N, C-alpha and C positions, 0 to 999 in steps of 0.2 A: 648531191651537194646542193642543188638548187632548191630542194624542198625547204630547208631552213629559211633561206632569204624570202622566199614567196610567203611562207607562213608569217614571218616577221613583218613583212609589209602589209599583209592582210589584217593582222591585229593592229598595226599602227594606223592604217586607214580607218578601221572602225573606231578606234579611240579618238582620232582626229575629227571624225564626223560627229561624235558625241560632245565635242567641246561647245561652249556657249557662243563664241564669236568666231568669225572666219579667221581672223588674225591668230587666235589661240589654236585653231585647228591646223593652220599652216605651220605654225611654230612647233606644235606637237608633232606633226608628221616630220618635220625636218629634224628636230632634236631627239625624238624618241624612235623615229623610223629610219631615216636615211643616213644619218651620221653614224649610228651604231652599226648599221648594215654595211656601210662603206668600210669602217674599220674591221669588221668581221671578215669581209670578203678580201681585203688587203692582207690580213694576218694569215688566213687559211689558204691564200693563193700563193704565198711566198715559196713553199717547197716546189710547186710547179714551175714558177718562174726560175728558180735556181736550176732545176732539172733541165729546162729548155735552154738556159744559158750554157750549161755544161755540154749539152748535145751540140749546140751551135759551135762552141769552141773546138770540140772533137772533130766536127766536120771540117772546120777551117784548117786544123792541123793535118787532117788526112788529105785535103785538097793540096795543101802546100807540099806535103811529102810525096804525093803522086807526080806533081809537075816537075819537081827536081830543079837543080840549077841550070841544066843544059837546055831547057826549054824556054 
């Protein structure tokens, strides 16, 4: 999964380096590199976050069921 972000950042860095001014290069890297990459990683990480949340809730329920009211 990390191949796409690495490739995207590589291309964004190359495009940013080819800009005429430093400001243009930094803005290009931020708006064409980091911002879309952050959105991509957030969207494609959602299923994993939900899965971890369900696992955590299941473990909490199991812990509560094992301890019982007498302990």
